[in-house]
DRENDO-1510 file (C-alpha; in Angstrom, 1 decimal, always signed):
<recs>
REC; n; res; u; v; w
REC; 1; MET; +40.6; +96.5; +137.6 .
REC; 2; GLY; +41.4; +100.1; +136.3 .
REC; 3; PHE; +42.4; +100.8; +132.8 .
REC; 4; THR; +46.3; +101.5; +132.2 .
REC; 5; ALA; +47.1; +103.9; +129.3 .
REC; 6; ARG; +50.0; +102.6; +127.5 .
REC; 7; PRO; +52.7; +105.1; +126.3 .
REC; 8; LEU; +52.9; +106.4; +122.6 .
REC; 9; THR; +56.4; +104.8; +122.3 .
REC; 10; VAL; +54.5; +101.2; +122.5 .
REC; 11; LEU; +51.5; +102.1; +120.4 .
REC; 12; VAL; +53.1; +103.9; +117.7 .
REC; 13; PRO; +55.5; +101.1; +116.6 .
REC; 14; ALA; +52.7; +98.5; +117.2 .
REC; 15; LEU; +50.5; +100.5; +114.9 .
REC; 16; VAL; +53.0; +100.9; +112.3 .
REC; 17; GLY; +53.7; +97.3; +112.4 .
REC; 18; SER; +50.0; +96.4; +111.9 .
REC; 19; LEU; +49.9; +98.9; +108.8 .
REC; 20; LEU; +53.1; +97.1; +107.3 .
REC; 21; LEU; +51.4; +93.7; +107.6 .
REC; 22; ALA; +48.4; +94.8; +106.1 .
REC; 23; GLY; +50.3; +96.1; +103.2 .
REC; 24; CYS; +51.8; +92.7; +102.7 .
REC; 25; ALA; +48.6; +90.8; +102.8 .
REC; 26; ILE; +46.9; +92.3; +100.0 .
REC; 27; PRO; +44.7; +89.5; +98.2 .
REC; 28; TYR; +44.4; +90.9; +94.9 .
REC; 29; SER; +47.0; +92.4; +92.4 .
REC; 30; PRO; +46.5; +93.5; +88.6 .
REC; 31; VAL; +49.9; +91.8; +87.8 .
REC; 32; PRO; +52.0; +89.1; +89.5 .
REC; 33; VAL; +54.2; +90.3; +92.3 .
REC; 34; ALA; +57.9; +89.9; +91.4 .
REC; 35; THR; +59.7; +87.6; +93.7 .
REC; 36; ASN; +63.4; +86.1; +94.0 .
REC; 37; PHE; +64.1; +82.5; +93.5 .
REC; 38; THR; +65.7; +80.6; +96.3 .
REC; 39; SER; +69.3; +81.3; +96.4 .
REC; 40; THR; +71.5; +79.0; +94.2 .
REC; 41; GLN; +75.2; +79.1; +93.2 .
REC; 42; GLN; +76.5; +79.0; +89.5 .
REC; 43; ALA; +80.0; +78.5; +88.4 .
REC; 44; LYS; +81.9; +81.1; +86.7 .
REC; 45; LEU; +84.3; +79.8; +83.7 .
REC; 46; GLN; +87.5; +81.7; +83.9 .
REC; 47; ALA; +90.1; +79.2; +82.4 .
REC; 48; ALA; +90.4; +76.5; +79.7 .
REC; 49; ALA; +90.9; +74.1; +82.4 .
REC; 50; HIS; +87.4; +74.8; +83.7 .
REC; 51; TRP; +86.2; +73.7; +80.2 .
REC; 52; GLY; +87.8; +70.4; +80.8 .
REC; 53; VAL; +85.8; +70.1; +84.2 .
REC; 54; ILE; +82.4; +70.8; +82.9 .
REC; 55; ALA; +83.2; +68.3; +79.8 .
REC; 56; ARG; +84.1; +65.7; +82.2 .
REC; 57; HIS; +81.0; +66.5; +84.2 .
REC; 58; MET; +78.6; +66.0; +81.4 .
REC; 59; ALA; +80.5; +62.9; +80.2 .
REC; 60; SER; +79.8; +61.3; +83.7 .
REC; 61; GLU; +76.2; +62.2; +83.4 .
REC; 62; LEU; +75.9; +60.6; +80.0 .
REC; 63; ARG; +77.9; +57.5; +81.1 .
REC; 64; PRO; +75.0; +55.5; +82.7 .
REC; 65; THR; +72.9; +55.9; +79.5 .
REC; 66; LEU; +75.8; +55.1; +77.1 .
REC; 67; GLN; +76.8; +52.0; +79.0 .
REC; 68; SER; +73.3; +50.7; +79.1 .
REC; 69; ALA; +72.6; +51.4; +75.4 .
REC; 70; PRO; +73.6; +49.0; +72.5 .
REC; 71; LYS; +77.3; +49.5; +71.9 .
REC; 72; ARG; +77.6; +51.8; +69.1 .
REC; 73; PRO; +80.5; +54.1; +68.1 .
REC; 74; LEU; +80.3; +57.6; +69.1 .
REC; 75; TYR; +80.9; +61.1; +67.2 .
REC; 76; VAL; +81.3; +64.4; +68.9 .
REC; 77; MET; +79.9; +67.3; +66.9 .
REC; 78; PRO; +80.0; +70.9; +68.3 .
REC; 79; LEU; +77.1; +72.8; +66.8 .
REC; 80; GLN; +78.9; +76.2; +67.0 .
REC; 81; ALA; +82.5; +77.3; +65.7 .
REC; 82; SER; +83.6; +79.1; +68.8 .
REC; 83; THR; +86.7; +78.6; +70.5 .
REC; 84; PHE; +84.8; +77.3; +73.6 .
REC; 85; SER; +82.9; +74.8; +71.6 .
REC; 86; ARG; +85.7; +73.3; +70.1 .
REC; 87; GLY; +87.8; +73.2; +73.4 .
REC; 88; VAL; +84.8; +71.6; +75.3 .
REC; 89; ALA; +84.5; +69.1; +72.4 .
REC; 90; THR; +88.3; +68.2; +72.6 .
REC; 91; HIS; +88.0; +67.5; +76.4 .
REC; 92; LEU; +84.8; +65.5; +75.8 .
REC; 93; VAL; +86.5; +63.1; +73.4 .
REC; 94; THR; +89.4; +62.8; +75.9 .
REC; 95; ALA; +87.0; +61.9; +78.6 .
REC; 96; LEU; +84.9; +59.3; +76.4 .
REC; 97; VAL; +88.1; +57.6; +75.3 .
REC; 98; ASN; +89.5; +57.2; +78.5 .
REC; 99; ASP; +86.1; +55.8; +79.8 .
REC; 100; GLY; +86.5; +53.0; +77.0 .
REC; 101; PHE; +84.0; +54.3; +74.5 .
REC; 102; VAL; +84.8; +54.0; +70.6 .
REC; 103; VAL; +84.8; +57.8; +69.4 .
REC; 104; LEU; +84.9; +58.1; +65.7 .
REC; 105; LYS; +86.8; +60.9; +63.8 .
REC; 106; THR; +84.2; +61.3; +61.2 .
REC; 107; PRO; +80.6; +60.2; +61.5 .
REC; 108; GLU; +79.5; +56.6; +60.2 .
REC; 109; SER; +76.2; +55.0; +59.6 .
REC; 110; GLY; +74.7; +53.7; +62.8 .
REC; 111; SER; +76.9; +55.8; +65.1 .
REC; 112; LEU; +75.4; +58.0; +67.7 .
REC; 113; LYS; +76.2; +61.6; +67.8 .
REC; 114; ILE; +77.0; +63.7; +70.6 .
REC; 115; GLU; +75.9; +67.2; +69.8 .
REC; 116; LEU; +77.3; +70.0; +71.9 .
REC; 117; ASP; +75.2; +73.2; +71.7 .
REC; 118; THR; +76.2; +76.5; +73.2 .
REC; 119; GLN; +73.8; +79.5; +73.7 .
REC; 120; VAL; +75.5; +82.8; +74.8 .
REC; 121; VAL; +73.1; +85.3; +76.4 .
REC; 122; THR; +73.7; +88.9; +77.9 .
REC; 123; PHE; +71.7; +90.5; +80.6 .
REC; 124; SER; +71.5; +93.9; +81.9 .
REC; 125; LYS; +74.2; +95.9; +83.7 .
REC; 126; ASP; +74.8; +96.0; +87.5 .
REC; 127; ARG; +73.3; +92.8; +88.3 .
REC; 128; PRO; +73.3; +92.3; +92.2 .
REC; 129; GLN; +75.6; +89.9; +93.9 .
REC; 130; TYR; +75.2; +88.8; +97.5 .
REC; 131; ARG; +78.2; +86.9; +98.3 .
REC; 132; TYR; +79.0; +87.2; +102.0 .
REC; 133; VAL; +76.0; +86.2; +103.9 .
REC; 134; GLY; +76.7; +84.6; +107.2 .
REC; 135; LEU; +80.5; +85.8; +107.0 .
REC; 136; PRO; +80.6; +87.8; +110.1 .
REC; 137; SER; +79.4; +85.2; +112.3 .
REC; 138; THR; +81.9; +82.7; +110.8 .
REC; 139; LEU; +84.6; +85.2; +111.4 .
REC; 140; ALA; +83.4; +85.6; +115.0 .
REC; 141; SER; +83.5; +82.0; +115.8 .
REC; 142; GLY; +87.3; +81.8; +114.3 .
REC; 143; ALA; +88.1; +84.6; +116.5 .
REC; 144; TRP; +86.6; +83.2; +119.6 .
REC; 145; VAL; +89.0; +80.2; +119.3 .
REC; 146; LEU; +91.8; +82.9; +119.9 .
REC; 147; THR; +90.4; +84.4; +122.8 .
REC; 148; GLY; +92.2; +82.1; +125.4 .
REC; 149; ILE; +95.6; +83.9; +124.3 .
REC; 150; ASP; +96.9; +86.7; +126.0 .
REC; 151; HIS; +96.2; +90.2; +124.4 .
REC; 152; SER; +99.7; +91.0; +123.6 .
REC; 153; ALA; +101.2; +92.4; +120.5 .
REC; 154; GLU; +101.9; +88.8; +119.3 .
REC; 155; TRP; +98.3; +88.1; +120.0 .
REC; 156; LEU; +97.0; +90.9; +117.9 .
REC; 157; GLY; +99.2; +90.1; +115.2 .
REC; 158; THR; +98.1; +86.4; +115.2 .
REC; 159; ALA; +94.6; +87.3; +115.3 .
REC; 160; ALA; +94.8; +89.5; +112.4 .
REC; 161; ILE; +96.6; +86.8; +110.5 .
REC; 162; TYR; +94.0; +84.2; +111.2 .
REC; 163; THR; +91.2; +86.5; +110.5 .
REC; 164; TYR; +92.4; +87.5; +107.0 .
REC; 165; ASP; +93.0; +83.6; +106.4 .
REC; 166; ALA; +89.5; +82.8; +107.7 .
REC; 167; TYR; +88.2; +85.5; +105.3 .
REC; 168; ARG; +90.0; +84.2; +102.2 .
REC; 169; TRP; +89.2; +80.7; +103.2 .
REC; 170; PHE; +85.3; +81.3; +103.5 .
REC; 171; THR; +85.1; +83.4; +100.3 .
REC; 172; ALA; +87.3; +81.7; +98.1 .
REC; 173; GLN; +84.5; +80.0; +96.6 .
REC; 174; PHE; +83.2; +83.2; +95.3 .
REC; 175; ALA; +84.4; +84.7; +92.0 .
REC; 176; PRO; +85.7; +88.2; +92.3 .
REC; 177; GLY; +84.3; +91.1; +90.7 .
REC; 178; ALA; +80.7; +92.1; +89.8 .
REC; 179; THR; +78.1; +89.6; +88.7 .
REC; 180; PRO; +78.9; +88.8; +85.1 .
REC; 181; ARG; +76.4; +89.9; +82.3 .
REC; 182; THR; +77.3; +86.9; +80.3 .
REC; 183; GLU; +76.0; +83.5; +80.7 .
REC; 184; ALA; +76.7; +80.3; +78.6 .
REC; 185; ILE; +74.0; +77.8; +78.3 .
REC; 186; VAL; +75.6; +74.3; +77.3 .
REC; 187; THR; +73.5; +71.3; +76.1 .
REC; 188; LEU; +74.9; +67.9; +75.4 .
REC; 189; SER; +72.5; +65.5; +73.4 .
REC; 190; VAL; +73.2; +62.0; +72.4 .
REC; 191; ALA; +71.1; +61.2; +69.3 .
REC; 192; ASP; +70.9; +59.5; +66.0 .
REC; 193; GLU; +68.6; +60.3; +63.0 .
REC; 194; SER; +65.5; +59.4; +64.7 .
REC; 195; ARG; +65.5; +60.1; +68.4 .
REC; 196; TYR; +67.4; +61.6; +71.4 .
REC; 197; TYR; +68.8; +59.0; +73.9 .
REC; 198; ALA; +70.1; +61.4; +76.5 .
REC; 199; ARG; +70.3; +65.0; +77.0 .
REC; 200; THR; +71.9; +67.3; +79.8 .
REC; 201; THR; +71.8; +71.2; +80.1 .
REC; 202; SER; +73.8; +73.2; +82.3 .
REC; 203; VAL; +74.4; +77.1; +82.8 .
REC; 204; TYR; +77.8; +79.1; +83.5 .
REC; 205; TYR; +78.8; +82.5; +84.3 .
REC; 206; THR; +81.5; +83.8; +81.9 .
REC; 207; SER; +83.8; +86.9; +82.1 .
REC; 208; ASP; +82.1; +89.5; +79.9 .
REC; 209; GLU; +85.6; +90.5; +78.5 .
REC; 210; ASP; +85.8; +86.8; +77.3 .
REC; 211; ARG; +82.6; +86.8; +75.4 .
REC; 212; ALA; +84.2; +86.4; +72.1 .
REC; 213; LEU; +85.7; +82.9; +73.1 .
REC; 214; TYR; +82.1; +81.7; +73.7 .
REC; 215; ASP; +80.1; +83.6; +71.0 .
REC; 216; ALA; +80.7; +81.8; +67.6 .
REC; 217; ALA; +79.2; +85.1; +66.0 .
REC; 218; LEU; +82.4; +87.1; +67.4 .
REC; 219; GLN; +85.1; +84.8; +66.2 .
REC; 220; PRO; +87.5; +86.3; +64.0 .
REC; 221; SER; +87.0; +85.8; +60.4 .
REC; 222; LYS; +89.7; +84.3; +58.2 .
REC; 223; THR; +90.7; +86.2; +55.1 .
REC; 224; PHE; +92.5; +84.3; +52.2 .
REC; 225; VAL; +94.4; +86.3; +49.5 .
REC; 226; VAL; +94.6; +84.9; +46.2 .
REC; 227; LYS; +97.7; +85.8; +44.2 .
REC; 228; ASP; +97.8; +85.9; +40.3 .
REC; 229; HIS; +100.7; +84.2; +39.0 .
</recs>
């Protein structure tokens, strides 16, 4: 059997591919190699109504623990004086009262404190955002349904409308604009003087322009003027 020489157009890509694979298989490194986490989604707070949504969600997570614990009155205590913390605390009181729990206006001996702790963090500018993975195939499958219609002017107009509607439908879950730099870490704890009974932590994006609503350090200070009589 004779030897058949392969053309360079076949050997060169194979050689390049082998070199790339070899480069990816380096067994030792002076520092850990940076990798990405598996893709996740994180909600963005954009309205006071969203504060109610997360308050009700946290209340639902605490409900099993509160229902199984000995019946004790509750007291909601925001640990920060931000507009966001006060708003979430208000929504939380409403959710707990509607669930049938006894919520005190002021703490009393023997009551359980529900502490609301908010931490606002800021990351670097120009954070990447990968929103639309899979969108072209989705739109293509949507356009495929329309191919049975005659290609008239009416068909073209209908296809354009449906394509735009499909685009809005499949991207509506994504918040507009760049990835926010500002995030809020919200922790809800049920505790008394000696121990924690339940705890839940969630993280949310917030609009960078609205940071003052979430950061207690940026709350406007109140000035009192004392007049001499």
